[in-house]
C-alpha positions as CSV (number, residue, x, y, z in Angstrom):
1,M,119.0,82.1,128.0
2,E,119.8,85.9,126.9
3,E,123.3,86.2,125.1
4,L,125.5,88.5,127.2
5,G,128.8,89.0,125.1
6,L,130.2,91.3,122.7
7,P,128.0,92.5,119.4
8,D,129.0,91.1,116.1
9,A,128.7,93.3,112.6
10,E,125.1,92.6,112.7
11,G,124.6,93.4,116.0
12,K,123.8,89.7,117.6
13,R,125.8,89.2,120.5
14,G,127.8,86.3,121.6
15,K,128.4,84.1,124.3
16,L,130.0,85.4,127.0
17,V,133.1,83.4,128.9
18,V,134.5,84.8,131.8
19,E,137.9,83.0,133.2
20,L,138.7,83.7,137.1
21,R,142.1,83.4,137.8
22,V,142.9,82.8,142.0
23,M,146.8,83.6,142.4
24,L,148.0,83.1,145.6
25,W,151.5,83.7,147.6
26,E,154.5,81.7,148.1
27,K,153.4,80.1,151.5
28,P,150.1,80.7,152.4
29,D,149.1,80.5,156.0
30,A,147.1,77.3,157.9
31,K,143.5,79.3,157.1
32,V,144.5,79.5,153.1
33,T,145.3,76.1,152.9
34,D,142.1,74.7,154.7
35,L,139.8,76.9,152.5
36,M,141.2,75.8,149.7
37,R,141.0,72.5,150.3
38,H,137.1,72.9,150.9
39,M,136.7,74.4,147.9
40,R,138.2,71.8,145.8
41,E,135.2,70.7,144.5
42,G,134.3,74.6,143.3
43,L,132.3,77.4,144.5
44,Y,128.7,77.7,143.5
45,I,127.0,81.1,144.2
């Protein structure tokens, strides 16, 4: 697997770490609540 992180002093690339934060408004509507229930197990793309 190819390393995709930033290069170090020797030019070797490290691990690429991604953090995704989903922020919802204070009172989501029924559609958003239902979607979050379905996505509880995770999203796989």
